[in-house]
mmCIF entry with sequence, helices, sheets and N, C-alpha, C, O atoms, coordinates in Angstrom:
data_MODEL
# 
_entry.id   MODEL 
# 
_entity.id                         1 
_entity.type                       polymer 
_entity.pdbx_number_of_molecules   1 
# 
_entity_poly.entity_id                      1 
_entity_poly.type                           'polypeptide(L)' 
_entity_poly.nstd_linkage                   no 
_entity_poly.nstd_monomer                   no 
_entity_poly.pdbx_seq_one_letter_code       MTLSDDLERNLAAAAVAIRTADALLIGAGAGMGVDSGLADFRGPEGFWKA 
_entity_poly.pdbx_seq_one_letter_code_can   MTLSDDLERNLAAAAVAIRTADALLIGAGAGMGVDSGLADFRGPEGFWKA 
_entity_poly.pdbx_strand_id                 A 
# 
loop_
_entity_poly_seq.entity_id 
_entity_poly_seq.num 
_entity_poly_seq.mon_id 
_entity_poly_seq.hetero 
1 1  MET n 
1 2  THR n 
1 3  LEU n 
1 4  SER n 
1 5  ASP n 
1 6  ASP n 
1 7  LEU n 
1 8  GLU n 
1 9  ARG n 
1 10 ASN n 
1 11 LEU n 
1 12 ALA n 
1 13 ALA n 
1 14 ALA n 
1 15 ALA n 
1 16 VAL n 
1 17 ALA n 
1 18 ILE n 
1 19 ARG n 
1 20 THR n 
1 21 ALA n 
1 22 ASP n 
1 23 ALA n 
1 24 LEU n 
1 25 LEU n 
1 26 ILE n 
1 27 GLY n 
1 28 ALA n 
1 29 GLY n 
1 30 ALA n 
1 31 GLY n 
1 32 MET n 
1 33 GLY n 
1 34 VAL n 
1 35 ASP n 
1 36 SER n 
1 37 GLY n 
1 38 LEU n 
1 39 ALA n 
1 40 ASP n 
1 41 PHE n 
1 42 ARG n 
1 43 GLY n 
1 44 PRO n 
1 45 GLU n 
1 46 GLY n 
1 47 PHE n 
1 48 TRP n 
1 49 LYS n 
1 50 ALA n 
# 
_struct_asym.id          A 
_struct_asym.entity_id   1 
# 
loop_
_struct_conf.conf_type_id 
_struct_conf.id 
_struct_conf.pdbx_PDB_helix_id 
_struct_conf.beg_label_comp_id 
_struct_conf.beg_label_asym_id 
_struct_conf.beg_label_seq_id 
_struct_conf.pdbx_beg_PDB_ins_code 
_struct_conf.end_label_comp_id 
_struct_conf.end_label_asym_id 
_struct_conf.end_label_seq_id 
_struct_conf.pdbx_end_PDB_ins_code 
_struct_conf.beg_auth_comp_id 
_struct_conf.beg_auth_asym_id 
_struct_conf.beg_auth_seq_id 
_struct_conf.end_auth_comp_id 
_struct_conf.end_auth_asym_id 
_struct_conf.end_auth_seq_id 
_struct_conf.pdbx_PDB_helix_class 
_struct_conf.details 
_struct_conf.pdbx_PDB_helix_length 
HELX_P HELX_P1 AA1 LEU A 3  ? THR A 20 ? LEU A 3  THR A 20 1 ? 18 
HELX_P HELX_P2 AA2 GLY A 33 ? SER A 36 ? GLY A 33 SER A 36 1 ? 4  
HELX_P HELX_P3 AA3 PHE A 47 ? LYS A 49 ? PHE A 47 LYS A 49 5 ? 3  
# 
_struct_conf_type.id          HELX_P 
_struct_conf_type.criteria    ? 
_struct_conf_type.reference   ? 
# 
loop_
_atom_site.group_PDB 
_atom_site.id 
_atom_site.type_symbol 
_atom_site.label_atom_id 
_atom_site.label_alt_id 
_atom_site.label_comp_id 
_atom_site.label_asym_id 
_atom_site.label_entity_id 
_atom_site.label_seq_id 
_atom_site.pdbx_PDB_ins_code 
_atom_site.Cartn_x 
_atom_site.Cartn_y 
_atom_site.Cartn_z 
_atom_site.occupancy 
_atom_site.B_iso_or_equiv 
_atom_site.pdbx_formal_charge 
_atom_site.auth_seq_id 
_atom_site.auth_comp_id 
_atom_site.auth_asym_id 
_atom_site.auth_atom_id 
_atom_site.pdbx_PDB_model_num 
ATOM 1   N N  . MET A 1 1  ? 0.768   -1.297 0.024  1.00 0.00 ? 1  MET A N  1 
ATOM 2   C CA . MET A 1 1  ? 0.042   -0.010 0.005  1.00 0.00 ? 1  MET A CA 1 
ATOM 3   C C  . MET A 1 1  ? 0.894   1.226  -0.014 1.00 0.00 ? 1  MET A C  1 
ATOM 4   O O  . MET A 1 1  ? 1.871   1.338  0.727  1.00 0.00 ? 1  MET A O  1 
ATOM 5   N N  . THR A 1 2  ? 0.513   2.170  -0.878 1.00 0.00 ? 2  THR A N  1 
ATOM 6   C CA . THR A 1 2  ? 1.300   3.434  -0.939 1.00 0.00 ? 2  THR A CA 1 
ATOM 7   C C  . THR A 1 2  ? 0.530   4.569  -0.385 1.00 0.00 ? 2  THR A C  1 
ATOM 8   O O  . THR A 1 2  ? -0.677  4.440  -0.179 1.00 0.00 ? 2  THR A O  1 
ATOM 9   N N  . LEU A 1 3  ? 1.174   5.707  -0.123 1.00 0.00 ? 3  LEU A N  1 
ATOM 10  C CA . LEU A 1 3  ? 0.454   6.890  0.310  1.00 0.00 ? 3  LEU A CA 1 
ATOM 11  C C  . LEU A 1 3  ? -0.571  7.358  -0.670 1.00 0.00 ? 3  LEU A C  1 
ATOM 12  O O  . LEU A 1 3  ? -1.583  7.929  -0.262 1.00 0.00 ? 3  LEU A O  1 
ATOM 13  N N  . SER A 1 4  ? -0.371  7.154  -1.900 1.00 0.00 ? 4  SER A N  1 
ATOM 14  C CA . SER A 1 4  ? -1.286  7.514  -2.971 1.00 0.00 ? 4  SER A CA 1 
ATOM 15  C C  . SER A 1 4  ? -2.596  6.562  -2.866 1.00 0.00 ? 4  SER A C  1 
ATOM 16  O O  . SER A 1 4  ? -3.733  6.997  -3.048 1.00 0.00 ? 4  SER A O  1 
ATOM 17  N N  . ASP A 1 5  ? -2.300  5.216  -2.553 1.00 0.00 ? 5  ASP A N  1 
ATOM 18  C CA . ASP A 1 5  ? -3.577  4.384  -2.411 1.00 0.00 ? 5  ASP A CA 1 
ATOM 19  C C  . ASP A 1 5  ? -4.313  4.728  -1.127 1.00 0.00 ? 5  ASP A C  1 
ATOM 20  O O  . ASP A 1 5  ? -5.544  4.688  -1.119 1.00 0.00 ? 5  ASP A O  1 
ATOM 21  N N  . ASP A 1 6  ? -3.688  5.033  -0.141 1.00 0.00 ? 6  ASP A N  1 
ATOM 22  C CA . ASP A 1 6  ? -4.348  5.517  1.144  1.00 0.00 ? 6  ASP A CA 1 
ATOM 23  C C  . ASP A 1 6  ? -5.168  6.742  0.925  1.00 0.00 ? 6  ASP A C  1 
ATOM 24  O O  . ASP A 1 6  ? -6.294  6.856  1.409  1.00 0.00 ? 6  ASP A O  1 
ATOM 25  N N  . LEU A 1 7  ? -4.567  7.714  0.150  1.00 0.00 ? 7  LEU A N  1 
ATOM 26  C CA . LEU A 1 7  ? -5.178  8.908  -0.200 1.00 0.00 ? 7  LEU A CA 1 
ATOM 27  C C  . LEU A 1 7  ? -6.443  8.752  -0.944 1.00 0.00 ? 7  LEU A C  1 
ATOM 28  O O  . LEU A 1 7  ? -7.464  9.370  -0.645 1.00 0.00 ? 7  LEU A O  1 
ATOM 29  N N  . GLU A 1 8  ? -6.350  7.890  -1.944 1.00 0.00 ? 8  GLU A N  1 
ATOM 30  C CA . GLU A 1 8  ? -7.517  7.641  -2.903 1.00 0.00 ? 8  GLU A CA 1 
ATOM 31  C C  . GLU A 1 8  ? -8.531  6.931  -2.118 1.00 0.00 ? 8  GLU A C  1 
ATOM 32  O O  . GLU A 1 8  ? -9.696  7.312  -2.239 1.00 0.00 ? 8  GLU A O  1 
ATOM 33  N N  . ARG A 1 9  ? -8.241  5.877  -1.269 1.00 0.00 ? 9  ARG A N  1 
ATOM 34  C CA . ARG A 1 9  ? -9.282  5.279  -0.394 1.00 0.00 ? 9  ARG A CA 1 
ATOM 35  C C  . ARG A 1 9  ? -9.972  6.340  0.509  1.00 0.00 ? 9  ARG A C  1 
ATOM 36  O O  . ARG A 1 9  ? -11.198 6.392  0.609  1.00 0.00 ? 9  ARG A O  1 
ATOM 37  N N  . ASN A 1 10 ? -9.127  7.186  1.165  1.00 0.00 ? 10 ASN A N  1 
ATOM 38  C CA . ASN A 1 10 ? -9.753  8.248  1.940  1.00 0.00 ? 10 ASN A CA 1 
ATOM 39  C C  . ASN A 1 10 ? -10.632 9.137  1.259  1.00 0.00 ? 10 ASN A C  1 
ATOM 40  O O  . ASN A 1 10 ? -11.722 9.461  1.731  1.00 0.00 ? 10 ASN A O  1 
ATOM 41  N N  . LEU A 1 11 ? -10.168 9.568  0.092  1.00 0.00 ? 11 LEU A N  1 
ATOM 42  C CA . LEU A 1 11 ? -11.032 10.516 -0.744 1.00 0.00 ? 11 LEU A CA 1 
ATOM 43  C C  . LEU A 1 11 ? -12.315 9.713  -1.149 1.00 0.00 ? 11 LEU A C  1 
ATOM 44  O O  . LEU A 1 11 ? -13.393 10.301 -1.070 1.00 0.00 ? 11 LEU A O  1 
ATOM 45  N N  . ALA A 1 12 ? -12.284 8.601  -1.513 1.00 0.00 ? 12 ALA A N  1 
ATOM 46  C CA . ALA A 1 12 ? -13.396 7.787  -1.792 1.00 0.00 ? 12 ALA A CA 1 
ATOM 47  C C  . ALA A 1 12 ? -14.347 7.817  -0.669 1.00 0.00 ? 12 ALA A C  1 
ATOM 48  O O  . ALA A 1 12 ? -15.519 8.162  -0.823 1.00 0.00 ? 12 ALA A O  1 
ATOM 49  N N  . ALA A 1 13 ? -13.833 7.447  0.495  1.00 0.00 ? 13 ALA A N  1 
ATOM 50  C CA . ALA A 1 13 ? -14.645 7.421  1.644  1.00 0.00 ? 13 ALA A CA 1 
ATOM 51  C C  . ALA A 1 13 ? -15.506 8.778  2.032  1.00 0.00 ? 13 ALA A C  1 
ATOM 52  O O  . ALA A 1 13 ? -16.677 8.844  2.405  1.00 0.00 ? 13 ALA A O  1 
ATOM 53  N N  . ALA A 1 14 ? -14.614 9.763  1.840  1.00 0.00 ? 14 ALA A N  1 
ATOM 54  C CA . ALA A 1 14 ? -15.159 11.226 2.092  1.00 0.00 ? 14 ALA A CA 1 
ATOM 55  C C  . ALA A 1 14 ? -16.177 11.473 1.036  1.00 0.00 ? 14 ALA A C  1 
ATOM 56  O O  . ALA A 1 14 ? -17.132 12.169 1.379  1.00 0.00 ? 14 ALA A O  1 
ATOM 57  N N  . ALA A 1 15 ? -16.148 11.010 -0.238 1.00 0.00 ? 15 ALA A N  1 
ATOM 58  C CA . ALA A 1 15 ? -16.988 11.218 -1.212 1.00 0.00 ? 15 ALA A CA 1 
ATOM 59  C C  . ALA A 1 15 ? -18.352 10.593 -0.927 1.00 0.00 ? 15 ALA A C  1 
ATOM 60  O O  . ALA A 1 15 ? -19.414 11.171 -1.161 1.00 0.00 ? 15 ALA A O  1 
ATOM 61  N N  . VAL A 1 16 ? -18.242 9.327  -0.387 1.00 0.00 ? 16 VAL A N  1 
ATOM 62  C CA . VAL A 1 16 ? -19.404 8.620  -0.109 1.00 0.00 ? 16 VAL A CA 1 
ATOM 63  C C  . VAL A 1 16 ? -20.098 9.303  1.166  1.00 0.00 ? 16 VAL A C  1 
ATOM 64  O O  . VAL A 1 16 ? -21.326 9.389  1.196  1.00 0.00 ? 16 VAL A O  1 
ATOM 65  N N  . ALA A 1 17 ? -19.422 9.720  2.068  1.00 0.00 ? 17 ALA A N  1 
ATOM 66  C CA . ALA A 1 17 ? -19.935 10.395 3.210  1.00 0.00 ? 17 ALA A CA 1 
ATOM 67  C C  . ALA A 1 17 ? -20.727 11.667 2.807  1.00 0.00 ? 17 ALA A C  1 
ATOM 68  O O  . ALA A 1 17 ? -21.834 11.900 3.292  1.00 0.00 ? 17 ALA A O  1 
ATOM 69  N N  . ILE A 1 18 ? -20.166 12.426 1.965  1.00 0.00 ? 18 ILE A N  1 
ATOM 70  C CA . ILE A 1 18 ? -20.865 13.649 1.468  1.00 0.00 ? 18 ILE A CA 1 
ATOM 71  C C  . ILE A 1 18 ? -22.053 13.314 0.708  1.00 0.00 ? 18 ILE A C  1 
ATOM 72  O O  . ILE A 1 18 ? -23.126 13.881 0.913  1.00 0.00 ? 18 ILE A O  1 
ATOM 73  N N  . ARG A 1 19 ? -21.890 12.386 -0.184 1.00 0.00 ? 19 ARG A N  1 
ATOM 74  C CA . ARG A 1 19 ? -22.892 12.022 -1.071 1.00 0.00 ? 19 ARG A CA 1 
ATOM 75  C C  . ARG A 1 19 ? -24.235 11.577 -0.455 1.00 0.00 ? 19 ARG A C  1 
ATOM 76  O O  . ARG A 1 19 ? -25.348 11.821 -0.921 1.00 0.00 ? 19 ARG A O  1 
ATOM 77  N N  . THR A 1 20 ? -23.944 10.866 0.696  1.00 0.00 ? 20 THR A N  1 
ATOM 78  C CA . THR A 1 20 ? -25.087 10.130 1.484  1.00 0.00 ? 20 THR A CA 1 
ATOM 79  C C  . THR A 1 20 ? -25.585 10.954 2.713  1.00 0.00 ? 20 THR A C  1 
ATOM 80  O O  . THR A 1 20 ? -26.484 10.568 3.461  1.00 0.00 ? 20 THR A O  1 
ATOM 81  N N  . ALA A 1 21 ? -24.903 12.133 2.840  1.00 0.00 ? 21 ALA A N  1 
ATOM 82  C CA . ALA A 1 21 ? -25.363 13.030 4.037  1.00 0.00 ? 21 ALA A CA 1 
ATOM 83  C C  . ALA A 1 21 ? -26.611 13.739 3.770  1.00 0.00 ? 21 ALA A C  1 
ATOM 84  O O  . ALA A 1 21 ? -26.936 14.085 2.634  1.00 0.00 ? 21 ALA A O  1 
ATOM 85  N N  . ASP A 1 22 ? -27.360 13.971 4.892  1.00 0.00 ? 22 ASP A N  1 
ATOM 86  C CA . ASP A 1 22 ? -28.658 14.637 4.860  1.00 0.00 ? 22 ASP A CA 1 
ATOM 87  C C  . ASP A 1 22 ? -28.421 16.248 4.605  1.00 0.00 ? 22 ASP A C  1 
ATOM 88  O O  . ASP A 1 22 ? -29.205 16.939 3.955  1.00 0.00 ? 22 ASP A O  1 
ATOM 89  N N  . ALA A 1 23 ? -27.291 16.702 5.181  1.00 0.00 ? 23 ALA A N  1 
ATOM 90  C CA . ALA A 1 23 ? -26.974 18.078 5.084  1.00 0.00 ? 23 ALA A CA 1 
ATOM 91  C C  . ALA A 1 23 ? -25.470 18.226 5.073  1.00 0.00 ? 23 ALA A C  1 
ATOM 92  O O  . ALA A 1 23 ? -24.743 17.301 5.436  1.00 0.00 ? 23 ALA A O  1 
ATOM 93  N N  . LEU A 1 24 ? -24.998 19.407 4.649  1.00 0.00 ? 24 LEU A N  1 
ATOM 94  C CA . LEU A 1 24 ? -23.555 19.665 4.745  1.00 0.00 ? 24 LEU A CA 1 
ATOM 95  C C  . LEU A 1 24 ? -23.333 21.111 5.348  1.00 0.00 ? 24 LEU A C  1 
ATOM 96  O O  . LEU A 1 24 ? -23.940 22.085 4.903  1.00 0.00 ? 24 LEU A O  1 
ATOM 97  N N  . LEU A 1 25 ? -22.536 21.183 6.260  1.00 0.00 ? 25 LEU A N  1 
ATOM 98  C CA . LEU A 1 25 ? -22.280 22.523 6.956  1.00 0.00 ? 25 LEU A CA 1 
ATOM 99  C C  . LEU A 1 25 ? -20.776 22.892 6.570  1.00 0.00 ? 25 LEU A C  1 
ATOM 100 O O  . LEU A 1 25 ? -19.836 22.109 6.705  1.00 0.00 ? 25 LEU A O  1 
ATOM 101 N N  . ILE A 1 26 ? -20.687 24.063 6.119  1.00 0.00 ? 26 ILE A N  1 
ATOM 102 C CA . ILE A 1 26 ? -19.285 24.492 5.740  1.00 0.00 ? 26 ILE A CA 1 
ATOM 103 C C  . ILE A 1 26 ? -19.070 25.787 6.712  1.00 0.00 ? 26 ILE A C  1 
ATOM 104 O O  . ILE A 1 26 ? -19.810 26.770 6.713  1.00 0.00 ? 26 ILE A O  1 
ATOM 105 N N  . GLY A 1 27 ? -18.148 25.643 7.375  1.00 0.00 ? 27 GLY A N  1 
ATOM 106 C CA . GLY A 1 27 ? -17.822 26.797 8.331  1.00 0.00 ? 27 GLY A CA 1 
ATOM 107 C C  . GLY A 1 27 ? -16.576 27.475 7.961  1.00 0.00 ? 27 GLY A C  1 
ATOM 108 O O  . GLY A 1 27 ? -15.550 26.840 7.720  1.00 0.00 ? 27 GLY A O  1 
ATOM 109 N N  . ALA A 1 28 ? -16.652 28.847 7.907  1.00 0.00 ? 28 ALA A N  1 
ATOM 110 C CA . ALA A 1 28 ? -15.427 29.674 7.589  1.00 0.00 ? 28 ALA A CA 1 
ATOM 111 C C  . ALA A 1 28 ? -15.136 30.515 8.785  1.00 0.00 ? 28 ALA A C  1 
ATOM 112 O O  . ALA A 1 28 ? -16.010 31.215 9.297  1.00 0.00 ? 28 ALA A O  1 
ATOM 113 N N  . GLY A 1 29 ? -13.880 30.449 9.247  1.00 0.00 ? 29 GLY A N  1 
ATOM 114 C CA . GLY A 1 29 ? -13.504 31.240 10.460 1.00 0.00 ? 29 GLY A CA 1 
ATOM 115 C C  . GLY A 1 29 ? -12.564 32.261 10.165 1.00 0.00 ? 29 GLY A C  1 
ATOM 116 O O  . GLY A 1 29 ? -12.232 32.435 8.992  1.00 0.00 ? 29 GLY A O  1 
ATOM 117 N N  . ALA A 1 30 ? -12.071 32.991 11.117 1.00 0.00 ? 30 ALA A N  1 
ATOM 118 C CA . ALA A 1 30 ? -11.184 34.132 10.892 1.00 0.00 ? 30 ALA A CA 1 
ATOM 119 C C  . ALA A 1 30 ? -10.066 33.726 10.057 1.00 0.00 ? 30 ALA A C  1 
ATOM 120 O O  . ALA A 1 30 ? -9.537  32.625 10.212 1.00 0.00 ? 30 ALA A O  1 
ATOM 121 N N  . GLY A 1 31 ? -9.622  34.687 9.045  1.00 0.00 ? 31 GLY A N  1 
ATOM 122 C CA . GLY A 1 31 ? -8.504  34.296 8.091  1.00 0.00 ? 31 GLY A CA 1 
ATOM 123 C C  . GLY A 1 31 ? -8.952  33.686 6.804  1.00 0.00 ? 31 GLY A C  1 
ATOM 124 O O  . GLY A 1 31 ? -8.231  33.757 5.809  1.00 0.00 ? 31 GLY A O  1 
ATOM 125 N N  . MET A 1 32 ? -10.167 33.062 6.784  1.00 0.00 ? 32 MET A N  1 
ATOM 126 C CA . MET A 1 32 ? -10.682 32.363 5.603  1.00 0.00 ? 32 MET A CA 1 
ATOM 127 C C  . MET A 1 32 ? -11.364 33.180 4.501  1.00 0.00 ? 32 MET A C  1 
ATOM 128 O O  . MET A 1 32 ? -11.251 32.948 3.297  1.00 0.00 ? 32 MET A O  1 
ATOM 129 N N  . GLY A 1 33 ? -12.106 34.192 5.069  1.00 0.00 ? 33 GLY A N  1 
ATOM 130 C CA . GLY A 1 33 ? -13.126 34.954 4.305  1.00 0.00 ? 33 GLY A CA 1 
ATOM 131 C C  . GLY A 1 33 ? -12.518 35.752 3.254  1.00 0.00 ? 33 GLY A C  1 
ATOM 132 O O  . GLY A 1 33 ? -12.714 35.384 2.095  1.00 0.00 ? 33 GLY A O  1 
ATOM 133 N N  . VAL A 1 34 ? -11.734 36.898 3.494  1.00 0.00 ? 34 VAL A N  1 
ATOM 134 C CA . VAL A 1 34 ? -11.350 37.854 2.518  1.00 0.00 ? 34 VAL A CA 1 
ATOM 135 C C  . VAL A 1 34 ? -10.491 37.207 1.423  1.00 0.00 ? 34 VAL A C  1 
ATOM 136 O O  . VAL A 1 34 ? -10.650 37.480 0.233  1.00 0.00 ? 34 VAL A O  1 
ATOM 137 N N  . ASP A 1 35 ? -9.530  36.298 1.895  1.00 0.00 ? 35 ASP A N  1 
ATOM 138 C CA . ASP A 1 35 ? -8.647  35.720 0.923  1.00 0.00 ? 35 ASP A CA 1 
ATOM 139 C C  . ASP A 1 35 ? -9.355  34.816 0.037  1.00 0.00 ? 35 ASP A C  1 
ATOM 140 O O  . ASP A 1 35 ? -8.866  34.495 -1.046 1.00 0.00 ? 35 ASP A O  1 
ATOM 141 N N  . SER A 1 36 ? -10.432 34.406 0.420  1.00 0.00 ? 36 SER A N  1 
ATOM 142 C CA . SER A 1 36 ? -11.192 33.357 -0.415 1.00 0.00 ? 36 SER A CA 1 
ATOM 143 C C  . SER A 1 36 ? -12.220 34.130 -1.374 1.00 0.00 ? 36 SER A C  1 
ATOM 144 O O  . SER A 1 36 ? -12.821 33.556 -2.282 1.00 0.00 ? 36 SER A O  1 
ATOM 145 N N  . GLY A 1 37 ? -12.346 35.360 -1.106 1.00 0.00 ? 37 GLY A N  1 
ATOM 146 C CA . GLY A 1 37 ? -13.210 36.182 -1.928 1.00 0.00 ? 37 GLY A CA 1 
ATOM 147 C C  . GLY A 1 37 ? -14.507 36.512 -1.309 1.00 0.00 ? 37 GLY A C  1 
ATOM 148 O O  . GLY A 1 37 ? -15.382 37.090 -1.954 1.00 0.00 ? 37 GLY A O  1 
ATOM 149 N N  . LEU A 1 38 ? -14.667 36.139 0.004  1.00 0.00 ? 38 LEU A N  1 
ATOM 150 C CA . LEU A 1 38 ? -15.850 36.536 0.735  1.00 0.00 ? 38 LEU A CA 1 
ATOM 151 C C  . LEU A 1 38 ? -15.720 37.903 1.258  1.00 0.00 ? 38 LEU A C  1 
ATOM 152 O O  . LEU A 1 38 ? -14.619 38.432 1.412  1.00 0.00 ? 38 LEU A O  1 
ATOM 153 N N  . ALA A 1 39 ? -16.895 38.511 1.546  1.00 0.00 ? 39 ALA A N  1 
ATOM 154 C CA . ALA A 1 39 ? -16.876 39.773 2.065  1.00 0.00 ? 39 ALA A CA 1 
ATOM 155 C C  . ALA A 1 39 ? -16.392 39.814 3.448  1.00 0.00 ? 39 ALA A C  1 
ATOM 156 O O  . ALA A 1 39 ? -16.651 38.830 4.141  1.00 0.00 ? 39 ALA A O  1 
ATOM 157 N N  . ASP A 1 40 ? -15.681 40.862 4.014  1.00 0.00 ? 40 ASP A N  1 
ATOM 158 C CA . ASP A 1 40 ? -15.427 40.818 5.468  1.00 0.00 ? 40 ASP A CA 1 
ATOM 159 C C  . ASP A 1 40 ? -16.707 41.346 6.243  1.00 0.00 ? 40 ASP A C  1 
ATOM 160 O O  . ASP A 1 40 ? -17.735 41.578 5.608  1.00 0.00 ? 40 ASP A O  1 
ATOM 161 N N  . PHE A 1 41 ? -16.650 41.524 7.532  1.00 0.00 ? 41 PHE A N  1 
ATOM 162 C CA . PHE A 1 41 ? -17.721 41.792 8.380  1.00 0.00 ? 41 PHE A CA 1 
ATOM 163 C C  . PHE A 1 41 ? -17.686 43.359 8.621  1.00 0.00 ? 41 PHE A C  1 
ATOM 164 O O  . PHE A 1 41 ? -18.754 43.969 8.663  1.00 0.00 ? 41 PHE A O  1 
ATOM 165 N N  . ARG A 1 42 ? -16.517 44.001 8.775  1.00 0.00 ? 42 ARG A N  1 
ATOM 166 C CA . ARG A 1 42 ? -16.487 45.321 9.243  1.00 0.00 ? 42 ARG A CA 1 
ATOM 167 C C  . ARG A 1 42 ? -16.113 46.383 8.197  1.00 0.00 ? 42 ARG A C  1 
ATOM 168 O O  . ARG A 1 42 ? -16.330 47.577 8.400  1.00 0.00 ? 42 ARG A O  1 
ATOM 169 N N  . GLY A 1 43 ? -15.579 45.943 7.138  1.00 0.00 ? 43 GLY A N  1 
ATOM 170 C CA . GLY A 1 43 ? -15.112 46.805 6.075  1.00 0.00 ? 43 GLY A CA 1 
ATOM 171 C C  . GLY A 1 43 ? -16.173 47.730 5.397  1.00 0.00 ? 43 GLY A C  1 
ATOM 172 O O  . GLY A 1 43 ? -17.332 47.580 5.784  1.00 0.00 ? 43 GLY A O  1 
ATOM 173 N N  . PRO A 1 44 ? -15.947 48.587 4.518  1.00 0.00 ? 44 PRO A N  1 
ATOM 174 C CA . PRO A 1 44 ? -16.859 49.448 3.890  1.00 0.00 ? 44 PRO A CA 1 
ATOM 175 C C  . PRO A 1 44 ? -17.914 48.698 3.127  1.00 0.00 ? 44 PRO A C  1 
ATOM 176 O O  . PRO A 1 44 ? -19.082 49.085 3.064  1.00 0.00 ? 44 PRO A O  1 
ATOM 177 N N  . GLU A 1 45 ? -17.482 47.671 2.584  1.00 0.00 ? 45 GLU A N  1 
ATOM 178 C CA . GLU A 1 45 ? -18.407 46.761 1.786  1.00 0.00 ? 45 GLU A CA 1 
ATOM 179 C C  . GLU A 1 45 ? -18.878 45.428 2.553  1.00 0.00 ? 45 GLU A C  1 
ATOM 180 O O  . GLU A 1 45 ? -19.418 44.457 2.024  1.00 0.00 ? 45 GLU A O  1 
ATOM 181 N N  . GLY A 1 46 ? -18.559 45.586 3.913  1.00 0.00 ? 46 GLY A N  1 
ATOM 182 C CA . GLY A 1 46 ? -18.692 44.403 4.852  1.00 0.00 ? 46 GLY A CA 1 
ATOM 183 C C  . GLY A 1 46 ? -20.106 43.869 4.900  1.00 0.00 ? 46 GLY A C  1 
ATOM 184 O O  . GLY A 1 46 ? -21.074 44.542 4.546  1.00 0.00 ? 46 GLY A O  1 
ATOM 185 N N  . PHE A 1 47 ? -20.183 42.631 5.354  1.00 0.00 ? 47 PHE A N  1 
ATOM 186 C CA . PHE A 1 47 ? -21.301 41.798 5.642  1.00 0.00 ? 47 PHE A CA 1 
ATOM 187 C C  . PHE A 1 47 ? -22.355 42.582 6.460  1.00 0.00 ? 47 PHE A C  1 
ATOM 188 O O  . PHE A 1 47 ? -23.550 42.553 6.166  1.00 0.00 ? 47 PHE A O  1 
ATOM 189 N N  . TRP A 1 48 ? -21.845 43.294 7.517  1.00 0.00 ? 48 TRP A N  1 
ATOM 190 C CA . TRP A 1 48 ? -22.899 43.938 8.324  1.00 0.00 ? 48 TRP A CA 1 
ATOM 191 C C  . TRP A 1 48 ? -23.476 45.141 7.765  1.00 0.00 ? 48 TRP A C  1 
ATOM 192 O O  . TRP A 1 48 ? -24.410 45.716 8.323  1.00 0.00 ? 48 TRP A O  1 
ATOM 193 N N  . LYS A 1 49 ? -22.962 45.542 6.693  1.00 0.00 ? 49 LYS A N  1 
ATOM 194 C CA . LYS A 1 49 ? -23.463 46.782 6.027  1.00 0.00 ? 49 LYS A CA 1 
ATOM 195 C C  . LYS A 1 49 ? -24.447 46.311 4.935  1.00 0.00 ? 49 LYS A C  1 
ATOM 196 O O  . LYS A 1 49 ? -25.213 47.125 4.420  1.00 0.00 ? 49 LYS A O  1 
ATOM 197 N N  . ALA A 1 50 ? -24.439 45.050 4.585  1.00 0.00 ? 50 ALA A N  1 
ATOM 198 C CA . ALA A 1 50 ? -25.211 44.549 3.419  1.00 0.00 ? 50 ALA A CA 1 
ATOM 199 C C  . ALA A 1 50 ? -26.699 44.439 3.880  1.00 0.00 ? 50 ALA A C  1 
ATOM 200 O O  . ALA A 1 50 ? -27.560 44.043 3.095  1.00 0.00 ? 50 ALA A O  1 
# 
């Protein structure tokens, strides 16, 4: 077994878990938003002013 095999097996298991889930929750914390293209909370175009 190689690292690649282990990774493929884990990705396949994750895909099954997502596909069979009733819901999916994605959380974004500090440091993830602006760099990912999401609006910040306090800036001039921030979430709280929307």
